[in-house]
C-alpha positions as CSV (number, residue, x, y, z in Angstrom):
1,M,-18.6,4.5,4.6
2,Y,-17.3,2.4,7.5
3,S,-14.2,3.5,9.4
4,G,-14.7,1.5,12.6
5,G,-15.2,4.7,14.6
6,L,-18.1,5.5,16.8
7,D,-20.4,7.1,14.2
8,S,-20.0,4.5,11.5
9,T,-20.3,1.7,14.0
10,V,-23.5,3.0,15.4
11,T,-24.8,3.5,11.9
12,A,-23.8,-0.1,11.0
13,L,-25.6,-1.5,14.0
14,T,-28.7,0.6,13.2
15,L,-28.8,-0.8,9.6
16,A,-28.2,-4.3,10.9
17,G,-31.5,-3.9,12.8
18,Q,-33.3,-3.0,9.6
19,Y,-31.7,-5.3,7.0
20,D,-30.5,-8.9,6.6
21,M,-27.2,-7.9,5.0
22,V,-25.3,-4.6,5.3
23,H,-22.4,-3.8,2.9
24,L,-19.7,-1.7,4.5
25,L,-17.3,0.4,2.4
26,T,-13.9,1.4,4.0
27,Y,-11.5,3.8,2.2
28,D,-7.9,3.1,2.9
29,R,-6.0,6.3,2.0
30,G,-2.9,5.2,3.9
31,Y,-2.5,8.5,5.7
32,G,-3.9,9.9,9.0
33,H,-6.7,7.3,9.3
34,W,-6.0,4.9,12.1
35,F,-9.5,3.4,12.1
36,V,-8.8,1.4,8.9
37,G,-7.3,-1.5,10.9
38,R,-10.0,-1.1,13.6
39,S,-12.7,-1.6,11.0
40,R,-11.5,-5.1,10.2
41,V,-11.4,-6.1,13.9
42,R,-14.7,-4.4,14.8
43,I,-16.9,-6.3,12.3
44,P,-16.5,-9.8,14.0
45,Q,-17.1,-8.1,17.4
46,L,-20.4,-6.6,16.1
47,E,-21.5,-9.9,14.6
48,K,-20.8,-11.7,17.8
49,H,-22.8,-9.1,19.7
50,L,-25.7,-9.5,17.1
51,G,-25.5,-13.3,17.1
52,R,-25.5,-13.4,13.3
53,H,-23.5,-12.8,10.1
54,V,-24.8,-9.5,8.7
55,F,-21.8,-7.5,7.4
56,T,-19.7,-7.6,4.3
57,Q,-16.9,-5.2,3.9
58,F,-15.1,-3.8,0.9
59,R,-11.8,-2.0,1.5
60,A,-11.0,0.4,-1.3
61,D,-7.3,1.2,-1.6
62,V,-7.2,4.9,-2.6
63,R,-3.7,5.6,-1.3
64,G,-2.4,6.5,-4.8
65,L,-5.4,8.7,-5.6
66,F,-5.2,10.4,-2.2
67,K,-1.5,11.1,-2.6
68,R,-1.9,12.5,-6.0
69,I,-5.0,14.7,-5.3
70,V,-4.3,15.8,-1.7
71,L,-0.7,15.3,-0.6
72,D,1.1,16.2,-3.8
73,S,-0.8,19.5,-4.2
74,F,-0.9,20.5,-0.5
75,V,2.3,22.7,-0.5
76,S,1.5,24.4,-3.8
77,D,-2.1,25.0,-2.8
78,F,-1.0,26.5,0.5
79,R,1.3,28.9,-1.2
80,K,-1.3,29.8,-3.8
81,Y,-4.3,30.3,-1.5
82,K,-2.5,31.1,1.8
83,A,-4.8,28.9,3.8
84,L,-5.0,25.3,4.9
85,F,-8.8,24.9,4.2
């Protein structure tokens, strides 16, 4: 899973040193995840640094699923369980 943040970027670079092609998966849940846009910008920067094309990225739009599972049930779950986590 590639967000464009520090951890996933270091992981992507490590894998690029071991493989000819690295497939990156980014989940776009549309809420509270500001690295989604960064992931698109970061890949060309990394490839320029590496001097070769090594990454492919798939962005999975899970906004509807995230809303249905997490956001729609948040208030009722909080009332039921009296806790945020």
